[in-house]
DOVO-324498 format. One record per atom (N, C-alpha, C): residue number from 0; atom name; x, y, z. Coordinates in steps of 0.2 Angstrom, whole numbers, m for minus. Layout:
N
+-----+----+-------+-------+-------+
|   k |  a |     x |     y |     z |
+-----+----+-------+-------+-------+
| NUM | CA |     X |     Y |     Z |
...
+-----+----+-------+-------+-------+
This chain:
188
+-----+----+-------+-------+-------+
|   k |  a |     x |     y |     z |
+-----+----+-------+-------+-------+
|   0 |  N |  m158 |  m129 |    77 |
|   0 | CA |  m161 |  m128 |    71 |
|   0 |  C |  m155 |  m125 |    67 |
|   1 |  N |  m154 |  m127 |    61 |
|   1 | CA |  m148 |  m124 |    57 |
|   1 |  C |  m152 |  m119 |    52 |
|   2 |  N |  m149 |  m113 |    52 |
|   2 | CA |  m152 |  m108 |    47 |
|   2 |  C |  m147 |  m107 |    42 |
|   3 |  N |  m149 |  m106 |    36 |
|   3 | CA |  m144 |  m103 |    31 |
|   3 |  C |  m143 |   m96 |    32 |
|   4 |  N |  m137 |   m95 |    32 |
|   4 | CA |  m135 |   m88 |    32 |
|   4 |  C |  m134 |   m85 |    26 |
|   5 |  N |  m136 |   m79 |    24 |
|   5 | CA |  m135 |   m76 |    18 |
|   5 |  C |  m133 |   m69 |    19 |
|   6 |  N |  m127 |   m68 |    17 |
|   6 | CA |  m122 |   m62 |    17 |
|   6 |  C |  m123 |   m58 |    11 |
|   7 |  N |  m124 |   m51 |    12 |
|   7 | CA |  m123 |   m46 |     6 |
|   7 |  C |  m116 |   m46 |     4 |
|   8 |  N |  m115 |   m43 |    m2 |
|   8 | CA |  m108 |   m42 |    m4 |
|   8 |  C |  m104 |   m38 |     0 |
|   9 |  N |  m107 |   m32 |     3 |
|   9 | CA |  m104 |   m28 |     8 |
|   9 |  C |  m102 |   m31 |    14 |
|  10 |  N |  m106 |   m36 |    17 |
|  10 | CA |  m104 |   m40 |    23 |
|  10 |  C |   m98 |   m44 |    21 |
|  11 |  N |   m99 |   m47 |    15 |
|  11 | CA |   m93 |   m52 |    13 |
|  11 |  C |   m86 |   m48 |    12 |
|  12 |  N |   m87 |   m42 |     9 |
|  12 | CA |   m81 |   m38 |     8 |
|  12 |  C |   m78 |   m36 |    15 |
|  13 |  N |   m82 |   m34 |    19 |
|  13 | CA |   m80 |   m32 |    26 |
|  13 |  C |   m77 |   m37 |    30 |
|  14 |  N |   m79 |   m44 |    29 |
|  14 | CA |   m77 |   m50 |    32 |
|  14 |  C |   m70 |   m51 |    30 |
|  15 |  N |   m69 |   m51 |    23 |
|  15 | CA |   m63 |   m52 |    20 |
|  15 |  C |   m58 |   m47 |    22 |
|  16 |  N |   m60 |   m41 |    22 |
|  16 | CA |   m56 |   m36 |    23 |
|  16 |  C |   m53 |   m36 |    31 |
|  17 |  N |   m58 |   m38 |    35 |
|  17 | CA |   m56 |   m39 |    42 |
|  17 |  C |   m51 |   m44 |    43 |
|  18 |  N |   m52 |   m50 |    39 |
|  18 | CA |   m47 |   m55 |    39 |
|  18 |  C |   m40 |   m53 |    37 |
|  19 |  N |   m40 |   m49 |    31 |
|  19 | CA |   m34 |   m47 |    28 |
|  19 |  C |   m30 |   m42 |    33 |
|  20 |  N |   m34 |   m38 |    36 |
|  20 | CA |   m31 |   m33 |    40 |
|  20 |  C |   m28 |   m36 |    46 |
|  21 |  N |   m31 |   m41 |    50 |
|  21 | CA |   m28 |   m45 |    55 |
|  21 |  C |   m22 |   m49 |    53 |
|  22 |  N |   m22 |   m51 |    48 |
|  22 | CA |   m17 |   m56 |    45 |
|  22 |  C |   m11 |   m52 |    44 |
|  23 |  N |   m12 |   m45 |    40 |
|  23 | CA |    m6 |   m41 |    38 |
|  23 |  C |    m3 |   m38 |    45 |
|  24 |  N |    m7 |   m37 |    50 |
|  24 | CA |    m5 |   m33 |    56 |
|  24 |  C |     0 |   m38 |    60 |
|  25 |  N |    m1 |   m44 |    59 |
|  25 | CA |     4 |   m49 |    62 |
|  25 |  C |    10 |   m51 |    59 |
|  26 |  N |    11 |   m49 |    53 |
|  26 | CA |    17 |   m51 |    49 |
|  26 |  C |    23 |   m46 |    50 |
|  27 |  N |    28 |   m48 |    53 |
|  27 | CA |    33 |   m44 |    54 |
|  27 |  C |    38 |   m43 |    48 |
|  28 |  N |    38 |   m48 |    43 |
|  28 | CA |    42 |   m49 |    37 |
|  28 |  C |    40 |   m43 |    32 |
|  29 |  N |    43 |   m39 |    31 |
|  29 | CA |    41 |   m33 |    27 |
|  29 |  C |    40 |   m35 |    19 |
|  30 |  N |    44 |   m40 |    17 |
|  30 | CA |    43 |   m43 |    10 |
|  30 |  C |    36 |   m47 |     9 |
|  31 |  N |    35 |   m51 |    14 |
|  31 | CA |    29 |   m55 |    14 |
|  31 |  C |    23 |   m51 |    15 |
|  32 |  N |    23 |   m46 |    19 |
|  32 | CA |    18 |   m41 |    21 |
|  32 |  C |    16 |   m37 |    14 |
|  33 |  N |    21 |   m34 |    11 |
|  33 | CA |    20 |   m30 |     5 |
|  33 |  C |    17 |   m35 |     0 |
|  34 |  N |    19 |   m42 |    m1 |
|  34 | CA |    16 |   m46 |    m6 |
|  34 |  C |     9 |   m47 |    m5 |
|  35 |  N |     7 |   m49 |     2 |
|  35 | CA |     0 |   m50 |     3 |
|  35 |  C |    m4 |   m44 |     2 |
|  36 |  N |    m1 |   m38 |     5 |
|  36 | CA |    m5 |   m32 |     4 |
|  36 |  C |    m7 |   m30 |    m3 |
|  37 |  N |    m2 |   m30 |    m7 |
|  37 | CA |    m3 |   m29 |   m14 |
|  37 |  C |    m9 |   m33 |   m17 |
|  38 |  N |    m8 |   m40 |   m16 |
|  38 | CA |   m13 |   m44 |   m19 |
|  38 |  C |   m20 |   m42 |   m16 |
|  39 |  N |   m21 |   m41 |   m10 |
|  39 | CA |   m27 |   m39 |    m7 |
|  39 |  C |   m30 |   m32 |   m10 |
|  40 |  N |   m25 |   m28 |   m10 |
|  40 | CA |   m27 |   m21 |   m14 |
|  40 |  C |   m29 |   m22 |   m21 |
|  41 |  N |   m26 |   m26 |   m25 |
|  41 | CA |   m28 |   m28 |   m31 |
|  41 |  C |   m35 |   m31 |   m32 |
|  42 |  N |   m36 |   m35 |   m27 |
|  42 | CA |   m43 |   m38 |   m27 |
|  42 |  C |   m48 |   m33 |   m25 |
|  43 |  N |   m47 |   m29 |   m21 |
|  43 | CA |   m53 |   m24 |   m19 |
|  43 |  C |   m53 |   m19 |   m24 |
|  44 |  N |   m47 |   m17 |   m27 |
|  44 | CA |   m48 |   m11 |   m32 |
|  44 |  C |   m50 |   m14 |   m38 |
|  45 |  N |   m49 |   m20 |   m40 |
|  45 | CA |   m50 |   m23 |   m46 |
|  45 |  C |   m46 |   m19 |   m52 |
|  46 |  N |   m40 |   m17 |   m49 |
|  46 | CA |   m35 |   m14 |   m54 |
|  46 |  C |   m32 |   m19 |   m58 |
|  47 |  N |   m30 |   m17 |   m64 |
|  47 | CA |   m26 |   m21 |   m68 |
|  47 |  C |   m18 |   m22 |   m65 |
|  48 |  N |   m16 |   m17 |   m62 |
|  48 | CA |    m9 |   m17 |   m59 |
|  48 |  C |   m10 |   m12 |   m53 |
|  49 |  N |    m6 |   m14 |   m48 |
|  49 | CA |    m5 |   m10 |   m42 |
|  49 |  C |     2 |   m10 |   m40 |
|  50 |  N |     5 |    m5 |   m37 |
|  50 | CA |    12 |    m5 |   m35 |
|  50 |  C |    12 |    m1 |   m28 |
|  51 |  N |    17 |    m3 |   m24 |
|  51 | CA |    18 |     0 |   m17 |
|  51 |  C |    25 |     3 |   m17 |
|  52 |  N |    25 |    10 |   m15 |
|  52 | CA |    32 |    13 |   m14 |
|  52 |  C |    32 |    15 |    m7 |
|  53 |  N |    38 |    13 |    m4 |
|  53 | CA |    38 |    15 |     4 |
|  53 |  C |    42 |    22 |     3 |
|  54 |  N |    42 |    26 |     8 |
|  54 | CA |    45 |    32 |     9 |
|  54 |  C |    50 |    32 |    14 |
|  55 |  N |    56 |    34 |    13 |
|  55 | CA |    61 |    35 |    18 |
|  55 |  C |    62 |    42 |    19 |
|  56 |  N |    60 |    44 |    25 |
|  56 | CA |    60 |    51 |    26 |
|  56 |  C |    67 |    54 |    28 |
|  57 |  N |    72 |    50 |    29 |
|  57 | CA |    79 |    52 |    30 |
|  57 |  C |    82 |    55 |    24 |
|  58 |  N |    80 |    51 |    18 |
|  58 | CA |    83 |    52 |    11 |
|  58 |  C |    78 |    56 |     7 |
|  59 |  N |    72 |    57 |     9 |
|  59 | CA |    67 |    59 |     5 |
|  59 |  C |    66 |    56 |    m2 |
|  60 |  N |    67 |    49 |    m1 |
|  60 | CA |    66 |    45 |    m7 |
|  60 |  C |    60 |    39 |    m7 |
|  61 |  N |    57 |    38 |   m12 |
|  61 | CA |    52 |    33 |   m12 |
|  61 |  C |    55 |    27 |   m15 |
|  62 |  N |    55 |    21 |   m12 |
|  62 | CA |    58 |    15 |   m15 |
|  62 |  C |    52 |    10 |   m17 |
|  63 |  N |    52 |     7 |   m22 |
|  63 | CA |    48 |     3 |   m25 |
|  63 |  C |    48 |    m4 |   m21 |
|  64 |  N |    43 |    m6 |   m18 |
|  64 | CA |    43 |   m12 |   m13 |
|  64 |  C |    41 |   m18 |   m18 |
|  65 |  N |    36 |   m16 |   m23 |
|  65 | CA |    33 |   m22 |   m26 |
|  65 |  C |    28 |   m20 |   m32 |
|  66 |  N |    26 |   m24 |   m36 |
|  66 | CA |    21 |   m23 |   m41 |
|  66 |  C |    17 |   m29 |   m42 |
|  67 |  N |    10 |   m28 |   m42 |
|  67 | CA |     6 |   m34 |   m43 |
|  67 |  C |     3 |   m33 |   m50 |
|  68 |  N |     5 |   m37 |   m54 |
|  68 | CA |     3 |   m36 |   m61 |
|  68 |  C |     1 |   m43 |   m64 |
|  69 |  N |    m5 |   m43 |   m67 |
|  69 | CA |    m8 |   m49 |   m71 |
|  69 |  C |    m7 |   m55 |   m66 |
|  70 |  N |    m9 |   m54 |   m60 |
|  70 | CA |   m10 |   m60 |   m55 |
|  70 |  C |    m3 |   m62 |   m53 |
|  71 |  N |     2 |   m58 |   m54 |
|  71 | CA |     9 |   m60 |   m51 |
|  71 |  C |    12 |   m55 |   m47 |
|  72 |  N |    15 |   m56 |   m41 |
|  72 | CA |    19 |   m51 |   m38 |
|  72 |  C |    26 |   m51 |   m41 |
|  73 |  N |    28 |   m45 |   m42 |
|  73 | CA |    35 |   m44 |   m45 |
|  73 |  C |    39 |   m39 |   m40 |
|  74 |  N |    45 |   m41 |   m39 |
|  74 | CA |    49 |   m36 |   m35 |
|  74 |  C |    55 |   m33 |   m40 |
|  75 |  N |    55 |   m27 |   m41 |
|  75 | CA |    59 |   m24 |   m45 |
|  75 |  C |    63 |   m18 |   m42 |
|  76 |  N |    69 |   m17 |   m42 |
|  76 | CA |    72 |   m11 |   m38 |
|  76 |  C |    71 |    m5 |   m42 |
|  77 |  N |    68 |     0 |   m39 |
|  77 | CA |    67 |     7 |   m42 |
|  77 |  C |    66 |    12 |   m36 |
|  78 |  N |    69 |    18 |   m37 |
|  78 | CA |    67 |    23 |   m32 |
|  78 |  C |    67 |    30 |   m35 |
|  79 |  N |    64 |    34 |   m32 |
|  79 | CA |    62 |    40 |   m34 |
|  79 |  C |    63 |    46 |   m29 |
|  80 |  N |    66 |    52 |   m31 |
|  80 | CA |    66 |    57 |   m26 |
|  80 |  C |    59 |    61 |   m25 |
|  81 |  N |    58 |    63 |   m19 |
|  81 | CA |    51 |    66 |   m18 |
|  81 |  C |    51 |    73 |   m21 |
|  82 |  N |    57 |    76 |   m21 |
|  82 | CA |    58 |    83 |   m24 |
|  82 |  C |    57 |    83 |   m31 |
|  83 |  N |    53 |    87 |   m33 |
|  83 | CA |    52 |    88 |   m41 |
|  83 |  C |    47 |    83 |   m44 |
|  84 |  N |    44 |    79 |   m40 |
|  84 | CA |    40 |    74 |   m42 |
|  84 |  C |    33 |    75 |   m40 |
|  85 |  N |    28 |    72 |   m44 |
|  85 | CA |    20 |    74 |   m43 |
|  85 |  C |    18 |    72 |   m36 |
|  86 |  N |    22 |    67 |   m33 |
|  86 | CA |    20 |    64 |   m26 |
|  86 |  C |    22 |    69 |   m21 |
|  87 |  N |    26 |    75 |   m22 |
|  87 | CA |    28 |    80 |   m18 |
|  87 |  C |    21 |    84 |   m17 |
|  88 |  N |    17 |    85 |   m22 |
|  88 | CA |    11 |    88 |   m21 |
|  88 |  C |     6 |    84 |   m16 |
|  89 |  N |     6 |    78 |   m18 |
|  89 | CA |     1 |    74 |   m14 |
|  89 |  C |     3 |    74 |    m7 |
|  90 |  N |     9 |    75 |    m5 |
|  90 | CA |    11 |    74 |     2 |
|  90 |  C |    13 |    80 |     6 |
|  91 |  N |    12 |    86 |     2 |
|  91 | CA |    13 |    93 |     5 |
|  91 |  C |     7 |    95 |     9 |
|  92 |  N |     9 |    99 |    14 |
|  92 | CA |     4 |   102 |    18 |
|  92 |  C |     3 |    97 |    25 |
|  93 |  N |    m1 |    99 |    29 |
|  93 | CA |    m1 |    96 |    36 |
|  93 |  C |    m5 |    90 |    35 |
|  94 |  N |    m9 |    89 |    31 |
|  94 | CA |   m13 |    83 |    30 |
|  94 |  C |   m12 |    80 |    24 |
|  95 |  N |   m10 |    73 |    24 |
|  95 | CA |    m8 |    70 |    18 |
|  95 |  C |   m13 |    64 |    18 |
|  96 |  N |   m19 |    65 |    18 |
|  96 | CA |   m24 |    59 |    17 |
|  96 |  C |   m28 |    60 |    11 |
|  97 |  N |   m27 |    64 |     7 |
|  97 | CA |   m31 |    65 |     1 |
|  97 |  C |   m28 |    60 |    m5 |
|  98 |  N |   m32 |    58 |    m9 |
|  98 | CA |   m30 |    53 |   m14 |
|  98 |  C |   m31 |    57 |   m21 |
|  99 |  N |   m27 |    56 |   m26 |
|  99 | CA |   m27 |    60 |   m32 |
|  99 |  C |   m27 |    55 |   m38 |
| 100 |  N |   m30 |    58 |   m43 |
| 100 | CA |   m29 |    55 |   m50 |
| 100 |  C |   m23 |    56 |   m53 |
| 101 |  N |   m20 |    52 |   m57 |
| 101 | CA |   m14 |    53 |   m61 |
| 101 |  C |   m14 |    60 |   m65 |
| 102 |  N |    m8 |    63 |   m64 |
| 102 | CA |    m7 |    69 |   m68 |
| 102 |  C |    m1 |    68 |   m73 |
| 103 |  N |    m1 |    72 |   m78 |
| 103 | CA |     4 |    70 |   m83 |
| 103 |  C |    11 |    72 |   m80 |
| 104 |  N |    12 |    75 |   m75 |
| 104 | CA |    19 |    76 |   m72 |
| 104 |  C |    21 |    70 |   m68 |
| 105 |  N |    17 |    64 |   m68 |
| 105 | CA |    18 |    58 |   m64 |
| 105 |  C |    22 |    53 |   m69 |
| 106 |  N |    23 |    55 |   m75 |
| 106 | CA |    26 |    50 |   m79 |
| 106 |  C |    32 |    46 |   m76 |
| 107 |  N |    36 |    50 |   m73 |
| 107 | CA |    43 |    48 |   m70 |
| 107 |  C |    41 |    42 |   m65 |
| 108 |  N |    35 |    44 |   m62 |
| 108 | CA |    34 |    38 |   m56 |
| 108 |  C |    32 |    31 |   m59 |
| 109 |  N |    28 |    32 |   m65 |
| 109 | CA |    25 |    26 |   m68 |
| 109 |  C |    30 |    22 |   m72 |
| 110 |  N |    35 |    26 |   m75 |
| 110 | CA |    40 |    22 |   m80 |
| 110 |  C |    43 |    17 |   m77 |
| 111 |  N |    46 |    17 |   m70 |
| 111 | CA |    49 |    11 |   m68 |
| 111 |  C |    45 |     5 |   m66 |
| 112 |  N |    38 |     7 |   m65 |
| 112 | CA |    33 |     2 |   m63 |
| 112 |  C |    31 |    m3 |   m69 |
| 113 |  N |    28 |     1 |   m74 |
| 113 | CA |    25 |    m3 |   m79 |
| 113 |  C |    26 |     2 |   m85 |
| 114 |  N |    31 |     5 |   m87 |
| 114 | CA |    32 |     9 |   m93 |
| 114 |  C |    28 |    15 |   m93 |
| 115 |  N |    26 |    17 |   m99 |
| 115 | CA |    21 |    23 |  m100 |
| 115 |  C |    14 |    21 |   m97 |
| 116 |  N |    12 |    26 |   m94 |
| 116 | CA |     5 |    25 |   m91 |
| 116 |  C |     0 |    28 |   m96 |
| 117 |  N |    m5 |    24 |   m98 |
| 117 | CA |   m10 |    27 |  m103 |
| 117 |  C |   m15 |    31 |  m100 |
| 118 |  N |   m15 |    32 |   m93 |
| 118 | CA |   m20 |    36 |   m90 |
| 118 |  C |   m24 |    32 |   m85 |
| 119 |  N |   m28 |    35 |   m82 |
| 119 | CA |   m33 |    32 |   m77 |
| 119 |  C |   m29 |    28 |   m71 |
| 120 |  N |   m24 |    31 |   m69 |
| 120 | CA |   m20 |    29 |   m63 |
| 120 |  C |   m22 |    33 |   m57 |
| 121 |  N |   m22 |    30 |   m51 |
| 121 | CA |   m24 |    33 |   m45 |
| 121 |  C |   m19 |    32 |   m40 |
| 122 |  N |   m18 |    37 |   m37 |
| 122 | CA |   m13 |    37 |   m31 |
| 122 |  C |   m16 |    37 |   m24 |
| 123 |  N |   m14 |    34 |   m20 |
| 123 | CA |   m17 |    33 |   m13 |
| 123 |  C |   m11 |    34 |    m8 |
| 124 |  N |   m11 |    39 |    m4 |
| 124 | CA |    m5 |    40 |     2 |
| 124 |  C |    m6 |    34 |     7 |
| 125 |  N |    m1 |    32 |     9 |
| 125 | CA |     0 |    27 |    15 |
| 125 |  C |     2 |    31 |    21 |
| 126 |  N |    m3 |    32 |    25 |
| 126 | CA |    m1 |    37 |    30 |
| 126 |  C |    m2 |    33 |    37 |
| 127 |  N |     2 |    34 |    42 |
| 127 | CA |     2 |    30 |    48 |
| 127 |  C |     0 |    35 |    53 |
| 128 |  N |     2 |    33 |    60 |
| 128 | CA |     1 |    37 |    65 |
| 128 |  C |     4 |    43 |    65 |
| 129 |  N |     1 |    49 |    68 |
| 129 | CA |     3 |    55 |    68 |
| 129 |  C |     5 |    58 |    61 |
| 130 |  N |     0 |    56 |    57 |
| 130 | CA |     0 |    58 |    50 |
| 130 |  C |     7 |    57 |    47 |
| 131 |  N |    10 |    52 |    48 |
| 131 | CA |    17 |    50 |    46 |
| 131 |  C |    17 |    47 |    38 |
| 132 |  N |    20 |    50 |    34 |
| 132 | CA |    20 |    46 |    27 |
| 132 |  C |    24 |    40 |    27 |
| 133 |  N |    21 |    35 |    25 |
| 133 | CA |    25 |    28 |    25 |
| 133 |  C |    25 |    26 |    17 |
| 134 |  N |    22 |    29 |    13 |
| 134 | CA |    22 |    28 |     6 |
| 134 |  C |    17 |    29 |     2 |
| 135 |  N |    16 |    26 |    m4 |
| 135 | CA |    10 |    28 |    m9 |
| 135 |  C |     9 |    21 |   m12 |
| 136 |  N |     2 |    20 |   m13 |
| 136 | CA |     0 |    14 |   m17 |
| 136 |  C |    m3 |    17 |   m24 |
| 137 |  N |    m1 |    14 |   m29 |
| 137 | CA |    m3 |    17 |   m36 |
| 137 |  C |    m7 |    11 |   m39 |
| 138 |  N |   m13 |    13 |   m42 |
| 138 | CA |   m17 |     8 |   m45 |
| 138 |  C |   m18 |    10 |   m53 |
| 139 |  N |   m17 |     5 |   m57 |
| 139 | CA |   m19 |     7 |   m64 |
| 139 |  C |   m26 |     3 |   m65 |
| 140 |  N |   m31 |     7 |   m66 |
| 140 | CA |   m38 |     5 |   m66 |
| 140 |  C |   m39 |     2 |   m73 |
| 141 |  N |   m36 |     4 |   m78 |
| 141 | CA |   m38 |     2 |   m85 |
| 141 |  C |   m42 |     8 |   m88 |
| 142 |  N |   m42 |     8 |   m94 |
| 142 | CA |   m46 |    13 |   m98 |
| 142 |  C |   m53 |    13 |   m97 |
| 143 |  N |   m56 |    19 |   m96 |
| 143 | CA |   m63 |    19 |   m95 |
| 143 |  C |   m66 |    16 |   m89 |
| 144 |  N |   m62 |    15 |   m84 |
| 144 | CA |   m65 |    12 |   m78 |
| 144 |  C |   m64 |    17 |   m72 |
| 145 |  N |   m70 |    16 |   m68 |
| 145 | CA |   m69 |    20 |   m61 |
| 145 |  C |   m70 |    16 |   m55 |
| 146 |  N |   m67 |    18 |   m50 |
| 146 | CA |   m67 |    14 |   m44 |
| 146 |  C |   m73 |    15 |   m40 |
| 147 |  N |   m77 |    11 |   m39 |
| 147 | CA |   m84 |    12 |   m34 |
| 147 |  C |   m82 |    15 |   m28 |
| 148 |  N |   m86 |    20 |   m25 |
| 148 | CA |   m85 |    23 |   m20 |
| 148 |  C |   m84 |    19 |   m14 |
| 149 |  N |   m88 |    13 |   m13 |
| 149 | CA |   m88 |     8 |    m8 |
| 149 |  C |   m81 |     5 |    m8 |
| 150 |  N |   m78 |     3 |   m13 |
| 150 | CA |   m72 |     0 |   m14 |
| 150 |  C |   m66 |     5 |   m12 |
| 151 |  N |   m67 |    11 |   m13 |
| 151 | CA |   m63 |    16 |   m11 |
| 151 |  C |   m62 |    17 |    m4 |
| 152 |  N |   m68 |    16 |     0 |
| 152 | CA |   m68 |    16 |     7 |
| 152 |  C |   m65 |    10 |    10 |
| 153 |  N |   m66 |     4 |     7 |
| 153 | CA |   m63 |    m2 |     9 |
| 153 |  C |   m55 |    m1 |     9 |
| 154 |  N |   m53 |     1 |     3 |
| 154 | CA |   m46 |     2 |     2 |
| 154 |  C |   m42 |     7 |     7 |
| 155 |  N |   m46 |    13 |     8 |
| 155 | CA |   m44 |    18 |    13 |
| 155 |  C |   m43 |    14 |    20 |
| 156 |  N |   m47 |    10 |    22 |
| 156 | CA |   m47 |     6 |    28 |
| 156 |  C |   m41 |     2 |    28 |
| 157 |  N |   m40 |    m2 |    23 |
| 157 | CA |   m35 |    m7 |    22 |
| 157 |  C |   m28 |    m4 |    22 |
| 158 |  N |   m27 |     1 |    18 |
| 158 | CA |   m21 |     5 |    18 |
| 158 |  C |   m19 |     8 |    24 |
| 159 |  N |   m24 |    11 |    28 |
| 159 | CA |   m22 |    13 |    35 |
| 159 |  C |   m19 |     7 |    39 |
| 160 |  N |   m22 |     2 |    39 |
| 160 | CA |   m19 |    m5 |    42 |
| 160 |  C |   m12 |    m6 |    40 |
| 161 |  N |   m11 |    m6 |    33 |
| 161 | CA |    m5 |    m7 |    30 |
| 161 |  C |     0 |    m2 |    32 |
| 162 |  N |    m1 |     4 |    33 |
| 162 | CA |     3 |    10 |    35 |
| 162 |  C |     6 |     8 |    42 |
| 163 |  N |     1 |     6 |    47 |
| 163 | CA |     3 |     4 |    54 |
| 163 |  C |     7 |    m2 |    54 |
| 164 |  N |     6 |    m7 |    50 |
| 164 | CA |     9 |   m13 |    49 |
| 164 |  C |    16 |   m12 |    46 |
| 165 |  N |    17 |    m7 |    42 |
| 165 | CA |    24 |    m5 |    39 |
| 165 |  C |    28 |    m2 |    44 |
| 166 |  N |    24 |     3 |    48 |
| 166 | CA |    28 |     6 |    54 |
| 166 |  C |    30 |     1 |    59 |
| 167 |  N |    26 |    m4 |    60 |
| 167 | CA |    28 |    m9 |    65 |
| 167 |  C |    34 |   m14 |    62 |
| 168 |  N |    34 |   m15 |    56 |
| 168 | CA |    39 |   m20 |    53 |
| 168 |  C |    46 |   m15 |    53 |
| 169 |  N |    46 |    m9 |    52 |
| 169 | CA |    52 |    m4 |    53 |
| 169 |  C |    55 |    m5 |    60 |
| 170 |  N |    50 |    m5 |    65 |
| 170 | CA |    53 |    m6 |    72 |
| 170 |  C |    56 |   m13 |    73 |
| 171 |  N |    53 |   m18 |    70 |
| 171 | CA |    56 |   m25 |    70 |
| 171 |  C |    63 |   m25 |    67 |
| 172 |  N |    64 |   m21 |    61 |
| 172 | CA |    71 |   m20 |    58 |
| 172 |  C |    76 |   m17 |    63 |
| 173 |  N |    73 |   m13 |    68 |
| 173 | CA |    78 |   m10 |    72 |
| 173 |  C |    79 |   m14 |    78 |
| 174 |  N |    77 |   m20 |    78 |
| 174 | CA |    77 |   m25 |    84 |
| 174 |  C |    82 |   m31 |    82 |
| 175 |  N |    85 |   m34 |    86 |
| 175 | CA |    88 |   m40 |    85 |
| 175 |  C |    85 |   m46 |    90 |
| 176 |  N |    85 |   m52 |    87 |
| 176 | CA |    82 |   m58 |    91 |
| 176 |  C |    88 |   m60 |    96 |
| 177 |  N |    87 |   m60 |   102 |
| 177 | CA |    92 |   m63 |   107 |
| 177 |  C |    91 |   m71 |   106 |
| 178 |  N |    97 |   m74 |   105 |
| 178 | CA |    98 |   m81 |   103 |
| 178 |  C |    96 |   m85 |   110 |
| 179 |  N |    98 |   m83 |   116 |
| 179 | CA |    97 |   m87 |   122 |
| 179 |  C |    89 |   m86 |   123 |
| 180 |  N |    86 |   m80 |   124 |
| 180 | CA |    80 |   m79 |   127 |
| 180 |  C |    74 |   m80 |   121 |
| 181 |  N |    76 |   m79 |   115 |
| 181 | CA |    72 |   m79 |   109 |
| 181 |  C |    66 |   m73 |   109 |
| 182 |  N |    69 |   m68 |   112 |
| 182 | CA |    65 |   m62 |   113 |
| 182 |  C |    69 |   m56 |   109 |
| 183 |  N |    64 |   m51 |   106 |
| 183 | CA |    67 |   m46 |   103 |
| 183 |  C |    70 |   m41 |   107 |
| 184 |  N |    77 |   m39 |   106 |
| 184 | CA |    80 |   m33 |   110 |
| 184 |  C |    81 |   m27 |   106 |
| 185 |  N |    81 |   m22 |   109 |
| 185 | CA |    82 |   m16 |   105 |
| 185 |  C |    90 |   m15 |   103 |
| 186 |  N |    91 |   m13 |    97 |
| 186 | CA |    98 |   m12 |    95 |
| 186 |  C |   100 |    m5 |    97 |
| 187 |  N |   106 |    m4 |    99 |
| 187 | CA |   109 |     2 |   101 |
| 187 |  C |   115 |     4 |    98 |
+-----+----+-------+-------+-------+
């Protein structure tokens, strides 16, 4: 007997999020992973624009990995110093899992991404294992728009998967592919 299955919007969102999480965790190519992640984040947040900065703890710099704007993925070079930037406040302390709204001191962050920010931007830290900062996702929601609580929870889960995938892709960058065995070997 065939039964018609009916899924609620929440169940559909969870299935899509599960699929996206599984897919992104198996991608070792950082550029492809960032493109797919930003598109997924833009879909779930319903943000007009999203951007991902990765954090390099050796140089204390944020590097712009990509921007998803008006349905297109754009890669444009930009980097920011953590010192003296509003992102420093976001990542200070022992726990960097809080999300914050745009502050006027963040104008330097938004300028390389999409020019002057008219407001209603949201910052979400990308935090991996052992509370390691991997970067920050920035959403421009549009004027007079709020992100629903449920969507925020989906995004927190997905961004956590993204952080672990980014950490894994960094490990792949430290490895080389052995031409004979086709196995990854650690670089020394």
